[in-house]
N, C-alpha and C positions, 0 to 999 in steps of 0.2 A: 534698628530696632535698640532701643535703650536697654544696656545690660543691667541687670539685678544681682546683687543690691545697688542700688544707684549712687551716686557720691553725695554723702551726707555733709561734705565740708563746701559745696561749690559757693556757698553764699556766706561764707565765716568771714568774720572781720580782720582775721589774722592769716598769716601763714601757717597753714597746718597740713602740709602735702606729706609730711613723715607718718603722721597719724592717720590720714587719710589713705594712705598706701598700707597701713598696718591693718585696718578695717578692712579693706576690700580684700586683703591677703587673708585674714585670718575669720572672717565671718562668713564667708560664701560656704563653707564648709557645713554639714549638720552638727557638729559640736567642735568645740575647742579643747585642745590637748592640753595639757597642764604648762608646757612649754610655752605654747602660745598665748595662753592666758596669761602667764608673767609677762611676755613681751607685750601685751596689750595693755595692761595695768602700767607698765614702766611706760608707754606712751602717752597715757591719760595723765600720769603725774604731771608731765612737762607742760601741761595745760592748765590755764586759770579756771576757778568756779565758773566765770562767766562764759568762757568758752564752751565750758562742759554744760551747762545750762542750756546753752543756745542749740549745742549739737543733739542733746536730749529731745528739746522740743522739736527740732528739724527731723529726727526719726520718726516720730509719730506722724508728722505731716506726710513725710514718704511712704510710710506702711500703709496710710488710710488711702492716699492717692493709688498706692501698688495692689491694695486689697480690692479698690473698686475694678480697676484693669482686670485683676485676677477674675472676679466675678464674671465679667464680660465673656473674658476667654473661656471660662468654664462652659457658659452657656453655648458659646459658638464652636468650641473644639474640643469639650469634654476635658480639659486638662485644667485643675483645680491646683494652682500652687499657695493658696492662702496659708497651709499650715507651715510651709516653708519660710512664708514672709514673717508669719508669727513668731516661729522660732527666732527667725534672724533677729527681729526686733527686741525680742525677751533677751536675748544675748548680748546683744547692744546696751540696752537699757539697764540691766543687772549690772553691768562692768562699769558703766558710768555712776550709777547709785552708789556702787560699793566705794567707789573713788570719793565720790562727794559726802559720803558718809563718813569716812575715814578723816576727812578734811574738818568736819563739822566742829569739833571741839578739839583740834590740834593744837597744841603748844609746844614749844622747844626753847631750853634755857641754854644761854651761853654766856663763858665767864672770862673774864682778863684778870692780871696781866695775861698778855699772848694775843694772837691774832683771830680768835674766834669771833669776837664781837664785830672787829671791823670788817671782816669778810663777810658775815651776814649782813650787815648794813649795806656793804657795796654790792652784794649779790640782789638784795632787795631792791635796790636804787636802780640796779642795772637792768632788772626785769620789768620795771615799772611801763605801763604802756599808755595809761592816761592822764593820771594825777598821783602827785606826791605831795602830802601836807605834812610839814616838819615843825615842831613845836619843841626848841631845845635851848637851854640856859646861853649856849654858846657854839661856835662851829669855828674850830683851830687846826684841824687835821686835813691837810691838802689833799689827802687819798680820798677822802669822805668828799670834799669840796669838789674835787674833780668829778666825782661819780654824779654829784647833783648837778655841776655844769653840763656834764654829758646828756643827763636826762632833758634837762633845758633845751638844749641844742637838737634833741629827736622831736622836739615839739609835744613833749610831756608837760602838763600844766605842773608848775612848782609853787608853792606857797610855803614862806616860812613864817614863823614867829619866833621872835627872840628876845632878850632882855637888854635894854640899850646901855647899862652899865660895863657890858663886855665888848659893846661894839668897836670901840677905840683902842682894845687891849692890843698889845704888840702880837702879831701871830694871828690875829684874827682875820677870819676870810669874809666875814659878812658884808663889809665895805665891797670888797671884789665880786662877791655873787651879785651884790644889789648894782654895781655898775655893768654887770653882764646881762642885766636884763630882766634879774628873778626879782618876783613881787615879795618885798620883805615887811612885816610890820612890828614895831618895837613897843615892848612894855616900858612907858615912860614915867612909870609910879615911883615913888621912893622905896618901894619894896620890889622883890624880885620874881620874875617869871623862871621858877626853876624847874617846869616841866623838862622831861627828855624822853619826848615819843614821835612816832613818824607813823602815819598812815599811808599805804601804797594802794593805790587802785580802788580805794574803799574796802578793800578785802582783808589786806594784811597790816598788822600793827606791831610795831616794834617798840617796846618802853621797857626802862629797867632804870639803874643808877648812871649807867655809863654814860659820860660825856662825850660830846663828838670832837676830843680833843686828843693829841698825840699819847700825852701822858695818860689817859685812859686807856690805851692799849698795853703801853709800855712799863707803866709802872702800878698802876693804882688796881686795887681790888674792886673790881666791877661786874655789873652783868646787865644783861637783856633777855628779856622773853618775847619771841615772836608767836604770835598768835592769829589765827584764821576764825574765832570766834564770833559768829556775826553779833551777837549781842555786845559782846566787849567792845568790838571793834565800833560798832554804834555809838557806845556810850563816849568814848575817845573822840569820834568824829563830831559828835554834837558839843563836846567840850571844846574841840578846835574851832568848830565854827562860831560859838559864842565869843571865844577871845579873839578872833578875827576880826568881827564885829567890834567888839569894845576897844580894840586898839587902832580902829580906822581913823 
């Protein structure tokens, strides 16, 4: 007989074994202790909004199926587990909704000189699962270029828009990335494509003064802001798509 709560992650698109184990461990009880709640929230933070929305929808499907089975069981055996099921669903969905709510308008700022901006860009690129859209004036920091190439090699779709005036500069990695098979489009107008933003998985925006160069990390006064605000991300995505078409 299938155990309850059922495994809510059995059809998830990504490996979520650790989070699955946390849910099954902590949510079978009638209540969550403070320590268990903290552990669960920490587990949820490691997953994308896409995963969390998938999970939340899946939980309601599972609860609905189980409530139907519980009703039949109550009729035949006099054992009604519907309240326990509803309580389980309530605890799960509240934990997920709380995490999603905190991300809705989340913005974080980082500054250079120093490694803050570089490390955050590397982390965002390293966590990408499906798509990276990069719109930057130039790319010459091989640490960032390596992260871009690594994403491409793990089958993440990478698109880059950049300025042709910097294409042949000494130290530019644009030609190297182009030869590696990454799709790049150039602003070939007399003016400059001077944006410095990146969108990861359609969810996370990186934007700021920070050029993707070594001098930006080591010498210049620069900044980036990382945002998960859906409306803001959508605005930048629309701008990227418009430029992508314009520079075709």
